[in-house]
C-alpha positions as CSV (number, residue, x, y, z in Angstrom):
1,X,28.7,-34.1,-53.9
2,X,31.1,-31.2,-53.6
3,X,31.0,-28.2,-51.0
4,X,29.4,-25.8,-53.8
5,X,26.7,-28.5,-54.4
6,X,26.0,-28.2,-50.5
7,X,25.8,-25.3,-50.2
8,X,23.7,-24.1,-53.4
9,X,20.5,-22.9,-53.1
10,X,17.8,-25.1,-54.1
11,X,16.3,-25.3,-56.9
12,X,13.3,-22.8,-57.2
13,X,10.8,-25.8,-59.1
14,X,11.5,-29.1,-57.3
15,X,10.0,-32.0,-57.3
16,X,7.4,-32.6,-55.1
17,X,7.8,-36.4,-54.7
18,X,12.1,-36.4,-54.0
19,X,12.4,-32.8,-51.3
20,X,11.4,-32.9,-47.3
21,X,10.9,-30.1,-45.0
22,X,13.7,-30.6,-42.2
23,X,13.0,-28.0,-39.0
24,X,13.5,-27.3,-35.8
25,X,17.5,-27.1,-36.6
26,X,19.7,-25.5,-34.5
27,X,21.6,-22.4,-35.2
28,X,24.9,-24.8,-35.6
29,X,23.7,-27.8,-38.5
30,X,25.4,-26.2,-41.5
31,X,24.3,-27.5,-45.0
32,X,27.3,-29.4,-45.5
33,X,26.6,-31.0,-41.7
34,X,22.7,-31.7,-43.4
35,X,24.0,-33.2,-46.2
36,X,26.2,-35.5,-44.4
37,X,23.4,-37.2,-42.2
38,X,21.3,-37.9,-45.0
39,X,23.5,-38.7,-46.9
40,X,23.3,-42.3,-44.5
41,X,19.7,-42.9,-46.0
42,X,20.9,-42.1,-49.9
43,X,22.2,-39.5,-52.4
44,X,21.3,-36.4,-52.1
45,X,20.7,-33.9,-54.7
46,X,20.5,-30.9,-52.6
47,X,20.9,-29.3,-49.0
48,X,19.2,-25.3,-48.3
49,X,19.0,-24.2,-45.0
50,X,16.5,-21.3,-44.3
51,X,18.5,-19.3,-41.3
52,X,15.4,-17.5,-38.9
53,X,17.7,-15.2,-37.0
54,X,17.7,-12.9,-40.6
55,X,14.2,-12.7,-40.3
56,X,13.5,-11.7,-36.8
57,X,14.9,-11.4,-33.3
58,X,14.3,-13.9,-31.6
59,X,17.1,-16.6,-30.4
60,X,15.2,-19.0,-33.1
61,X,15.9,-22.2,-34.8
62,X,16.3,-23.0,-38.5
63,X,14.4,-24.5,-41.0
64,X,15.8,-26.3,-44.2
65,X,15.0,-28.8,-47.0
66,X,16.4,-31.5,-49.0
67,X,16.0,-33.0,-52.0
68,X,16.8,-36.8,-53.7
69,X,17.4,-38.6,-56.4
70,X,15.0,-41.4,-55.4
71,X,11.6,-40.9,-54.3
72,X,11.1,-43.8,-52.4
73,X,14.6,-42.7,-50.6
74,X,12.8,-39.5,-49.5
75,X,10.3,-41.3,-48.3
76,X,12.4,-43.8,-46.3
77,X,14.4,-40.5,-45.2
78,X,11.3,-38.5,-43.2
79,X,10.8,-42.1,-41.5
80,X,14.1,-42.4,-40.6
81,X,15.0,-38.9,-39.8
82,X,12.0,-37.6,-38.6
83,X,12.3,-37.2,-34.3
84,X,15.8,-36.9,-34.3
85,X,18.0,-34.5,-32.2
86,X,20.7,-32.6,-34.1
87,X,22.6,-31.0,-31.2
88,X,20.3,-32.1,-28.2
89,X,17.1,-30.9,-30.8
90,X,14.5,-32.6,-32.7
91,X,14.8,-32.4,-35.6
92,X,10.5,-32.4,-37.8
93,X,10.8,-34.6,-41.2
94,X,8.4,-34.2,-43.2
95,X,7.4,-33.3,-47.5
96,X,8.0,-30.2,-48.4
97,X,5.3,-29.7,-51.0
98,X,1.6,-31.1,-50.8
99,X,1.2,-34.3,-50.9
100,X,-1.5,-37.1,-50.6
101,X,-0.2,-38.6,-47.5
102,X,-0.2,-34.8,-46.4
103,X,-2.9,-33.6,-44.5
104,X,-2.6,-30.0,-45.7
105,X,-2.6,-27.5,-42.8
106,X,0.4,-29.2,-41.5
107,X,2.3,-28.8,-44.5
108,X,5.3,-27.2,-44.3
109,X,6.5,-25.3,-47.6
110,X,9.6,-23.6,-49.1
111,X,8.7,-20.3,-47.8
112,X,10.2,-16.6,-47.3
113,X,7.9,-15.8,-43.9
114,X,9.7,-12.6,-43.9
115,X,7.0,-10.2,-44.3
116,X,4.1,-12.2,-42.8
117,X,2.6,-11.1,-39.4
118,X,3.5,-13.1,-37.1
119,X,2.2,-14.3,-33.2
120,X,3.5,-14.9,-30.1
121,X,2.0,-17.9,-28.8
122,X,2.8,-18.2,-24.9
123,X,2.1,-20.8,-22.0
124,X,2.0,-23.6,-24.5
125,X,1.8,-27.1,-23.0
126,X,5.0,-29.6,-23.1
127,X,3.5,-31.9,-24.9
128,X,2.7,-29.5,-27.7
129,X,5.4,-29.6,-31.1
130,X,5.7,-28.1,-34.5
131,X,2.8,-30.2,-35.9
132,X,0.1,-29.3,-33.2
133,X,0.7,-25.7,-32.6
134,X,0.1,-25.7,-36.5
135,X,-3.1,-27.5,-36.4
136,X,-4.6,-25.0,-33.6
137,X,-4.1,-22.6,-35.7
138,X,-4.9,-24.1,-39.4
139,X,-8.5,-23.2,-39.0
140,X,-7.3,-19.2,-39.8
141,X,-6.3,-19.9,-43.3
142,X,-3.5,-17.8,-44.2
143,X,-1.2,-19.5,-41.8
144,X,2.6,-19.9,-43.8
145,X,4.5,-21.1,-40.7
146,X,4.5,-22.2,-37.0
147,X,7.3,-23.3,-34.0
148,X,7.9,-24.5,-30.8
149,X,10.6,-23.3,-28.9
150,X,13.2,-26.2,-27.6
151,X,15.5,-25.4,-24.8
152,X,18.7,-26.3,-26.5
153,X,20.4,-28.0,-23.0
154,X,17.2,-29.7,-21.5
155,X,15.9,-30.7,-25.2
156,X,12.3,-29.3,-23.8
157,X,9.6,-27.1,-25.3
158,X,10.4,-23.9,-23.4
159,X,7.1,-23.3,-23.4
160,X,5.8,-20.7,-25.9
161,X,6.3,-20.3,-30.1
162,X,5.3,-18.6,-32.7
163,X,2.9,-18.5,-36.0
164,X,2.9,-16.6,-38.7
165,X,0.1,-15.6,-41.4
166,X,0.0,-14.2,-44.6
167,X,-2.8,-12.2,-43.6
168,X,-2.6,-9.8,-41.2
169,X,-6.5,-10.3,-40.8
170,X,-6.0,-14.3,-40.6
171,X,-3.0,-13.1,-37.3
172,X,-6.3,-10.7,-35.8
173,X,-8.7,-13.0,-35.8
174,X,-6.6,-16.1,-35.1
175,X,-4.9,-14.1,-31.5
176,X,-8.4,-12.3,-30.7
177,X,-9.3,-15.8,-31.2
178,X,-6.9,-18.5,-29.2
179,X,-6.0,-16.1,-26.8
180,X,-7.2,-17.9,-23.6
181,X,-8.2,-21.3,-25.4
182,X,-7.1,-24.1,-23.9
183,X,-4.3,-26.0,-26.0
184,X,-3.6,-29.7,-24.8
185,X,-3.5,-29.8,-21.5
186,X,-3.6,-25.5,-20.7
187,X,-4.9,-22.1,-21.4
188,X,-2.5,-20.3,-24.4
189,X,-1.7,-16.7,-24.4
190,X,-1.9,-15.0,-28.3
191,X,0.1,-11.2,-28.8
192,X,1.6,-10.1,-31.5
193,X,5.6,-10.9,-32.1
194,X,8.1,-8.0,-32.3
195,X,10.6,-8.5,-35.1
196,X,13.4,-6.5,-36.8
197,X,12.3,-3.4,-38.9
198,X,9.2,-3.3,-36.1
199,X,8.6,-0.4,-33.9
200,X,10.0,-1.5,-30.6
201,X,8.1,-2.1,-27.3
202,X,8.0,1.9,-25.5
203,X,10.1,1.1,-22.1
204,X,7.5,0.3,-18.8
205,X,6.1,3.5,-17.2
206,X,6.3,3.1,-13.6
207,X,4.1,0.7,-12.0
208,X,3.7,-1.6,-15.4
209,X,4.8,-4.9,-15.6
210,X,6.4,-6.0,-18.8
211,X,4.7,-9.0,-20.4
212,X,6.0,-12.3,-19.8
213,X,7.1,-13.2,-24.1
214,X,9.6,-10.3,-23.1
215,X,10.8,-11.3,-19.3
216,X,11.4,-15.0,-20.6
217,X,13.4,-13.5,-23.2
218,X,15.9,-11.3,-21.2
219,X,18.3,-14.0,-19.9
220,X,19.8,-17.2,-20.8
221,X,17.6,-20.0,-20.9
222,X,20.5,-21.6,-18.3
223,X,19.2,-18.9,-15.4
224,X,16.4,-19.5,-12.9
225,X,17.6,-17.2,-10.2
226,X,15.4,-14.3,-8.9
227,X,16.4,-10.7,-7.9
228,X,13.7,-9.7,-4.9
229,X,14.4,-6.0,-3.7
230,X,13.1,-4.4,-0.8
231,X,12.2,-6.7,1.2
232,X,11.7,-5.7,5.1
233,X,13.8,-6.6,8.0
234,X,10.9,-9.5,9.6
235,X,11.0,-11.6,6.2
236,X,11.1,-15.1,7.0
237,X,12.0,-18.0,4.4
238,X,7.6,-19.0,4.2
239,X,7.2,-15.2,3.4
240,X,9.4,-15.7,0.4
241,X,8.9,-19.5,-0.3
242,X,4.6,-19.2,0.0
243,X,4.6,-16.9,-2.8
244,X,6.7,-18.2,-5.2
245,X,5.9,-22.1,-4.9
246,X,2.7,-21.4,-6.7
247,X,4.6,-21.1,-9.8
248,X,6.9,-23.9,-9.6
249,X,9.2,-26.1,-7.5
250,X,11.7,-23.7,-5.0
251,X,14.9,-25.3,-5.2
252,X,16.6,-22.7,-2.8
253,X,15.9,-19.2,-1.3
254,X,19.0,-16.5,0.4
255,X,18.4,-13.1,1.6
256,X,19.8,-10.5,3.2
257,X,17.1,-8.9,5.3
258,X,19.2,-5.8,6.2
259,X,20.2,-5.1,3.4
260,X,17.2,-5.4,2.0
261,X,17.1,-8.2,-1.0
262,X,17.1,-11.9,-1.1
263,X,17.6,-14.3,-3.9
264,X,15.0,-17.0,-5.0
265,X,16.0,-20.4,-7.4
266,X,13.2,-21.7,-9.4
267,X,13.1,-25.1,-10.8
268,X,12.9,-24.0,-14.3
269,X,13.7,-20.8,-16.6
270,X,9.8,-20.3,-18.0
271,X,8.7,-20.5,-14.0
272,X,10.8,-18.3,-13.1
273,X,10.0,-15.6,-15.6
274,X,6.5,-16.3,-14.6
275,X,6.6,-15.6,-11.1
276,X,8.4,-12.3,-11.8
277,X,5.6,-11.4,-14.0
278,X,2.8,-12.0,-11.5
279,X,5.0,-11.1,-8.2
280,X,6.2,-7.9,-9.4
281,X,5.5,-5.5,-6.9
282,X,3.8,-7.8,-4.7
283,X,3.3,-6.8,-1.2
284,X,5.8,-8.4,1.9
285,X,5.1,-7.0,5.1
286,X,4.0,-4.2,3.9
287,X,6.8,-3.7,1.2
288,X,6.2,-3.6,-2.0
289,X,8.7,-5.9,-3.8
290,X,11.1,-5.5,-7.5
291,X,11.6,-8.2,-8.6
292,X,14.1,-8.8,-11.7
293,X,16.5,-11.7,-13.0
294,X,19.8,-12.5,-10.7
295,X,22.8,-14.6,-12.2
296,X,23.6,-17.8,-12.7
297,X,26.5,-19.3,-13.6
298,X,26.5,-20.8,-16.7
299,X,26.4,-24.6,-17.4
300,X,29.5,-26.9,-18.5
301,X,29.8,-26.0,-21.3
302,X,27.9,-23.6,-22.3
303,X,29.4,-20.2,-24.2
304,X,27.8,-16.9,-26.7
305,X,27.4,-18.5,-29.5
306,X,26.1,-15.6,-32.5
307,X,24.3,-13.0,-29.7
308,X,22.6,-15.8,-28.2
309,X,23.4,-18.8,-25.2
310,X,24.0,-22.2,-26.6
311,X,25.2,-25.5,-25.2
312,X,28.4,-25.9,-26.4
313,X,28.6,-30.1,-27.1
314,X,29.9,-32.7,-29.4
315,X,27.7,-32.7,-32.7
316,X,24.3,-35.1,-31.9
317,X,25.6,-36.0,-28.2
318,X,25.7,-33.9,-25.0
319,X,28.5,-33.7,-23.1
320,X,27.9,-35.5,-19.2
321,X,27.1,-33.8,-15.9
322,X,27.1,-34.9,-12.5
323,X,24.4,-32.1,-11.8
324,X,21.1,-31.1,-13.1
325,X,20.6,-29.2,-15.2
326,X,21.2,-25.8,-12.9
327,X,24.4,-26.8,-11.8
328,X,22.6,-28.0,-8.6
329,X,23.9,-30.9,-7.0
330,X,21.7,-31.3,-4.3
331,X,17.7,-30.4,-3.5
332,X,16.2,-30.9,0.6
333,X,13.0,-33.4,0.7
334,X,11.1,-29.9,1.5
335,X,11.4,-28.4,-1.8
336,X,13.5,-25.7,-1.2
337,X,16.9,-25.1,0.8
338,X,17.3,-22.1,3.0
339,X,20.3,-19.7,3.3
340,X,21.3,-16.3,5.2
341,X,25.0,-15.1,5.3
342,X,26.5,-12.1,4.9
343,X,29.0,-12.9,1.6
344,X,26.4,-12.7,-0.6
345,X,27.0,-11.6,-4.0
346,X,24.4,-11.3,-7.1
347,X,26.2,-13.6,-9.1
348,X,26.1,-17.3,-7.6
């Protein structure tokens, strides 16, 4: 198959018995690369990747369609490739069009959702994947797409996702009905997702807090450090550790009370975002603190990739790293490390 054939559009009328949907694709996966992967199963007729980046301003993953010459090969490809990792993303393979073997609410058809109504779903439990998210929202008639956002470094869910609807009324019902409902082991939060072309969220007024879905996207996924400003001179390590440990594992605390600020390093980006949202303007010994993201040095292999932060890895394989995901080589048994020094910088 020539490069021109590989990059050509999938025919508008594809054979439903030979075409499969491939979701959760890293932005770096190309038509040619996807063709090479699925050719290992059998003869590929055409490949087309749909760029989600064209449709919204989130660091979303792409999806695509692969058409085979033989329906038996297509079925085998679903069995062999569903769950396989490419660039540390676990891809989803399923039938692209109606099949007797597919539960209709979970079908992912090749449909342009650019003009659909998109709902943000936050606080997702770790076990929630695309299929479970789609199943949860399938009762709202015109659902057209559901996907969970994944961290390319850890391969784990980032704790939020997006669901699209053809009908605005269904999207409104989904937000009203599902907000606060339990999905898996956690209650979820639902709100409108902001897309390109829509009115941007106004700047917060003094005392107004940004929502989680905004805070979590302000910095790359490897950043777990929180800047805590306006702390009093008599602050202690326990004054800082106790409120933050309710939101996750506190890896390290650095503060310089005489300069009025400190840094708290959490275990994950999502836990840090939750702490920023919920502890903003908290009082410590009479001082109202201001929280924002600190700066962490990126782990080895990260680069600014097409405006988003991605891990630079070999195709299908992560680079070895002796540090943990945060570049920290040790943790103290009591749950946090403590440092008080004069030569502190905001970038660790």
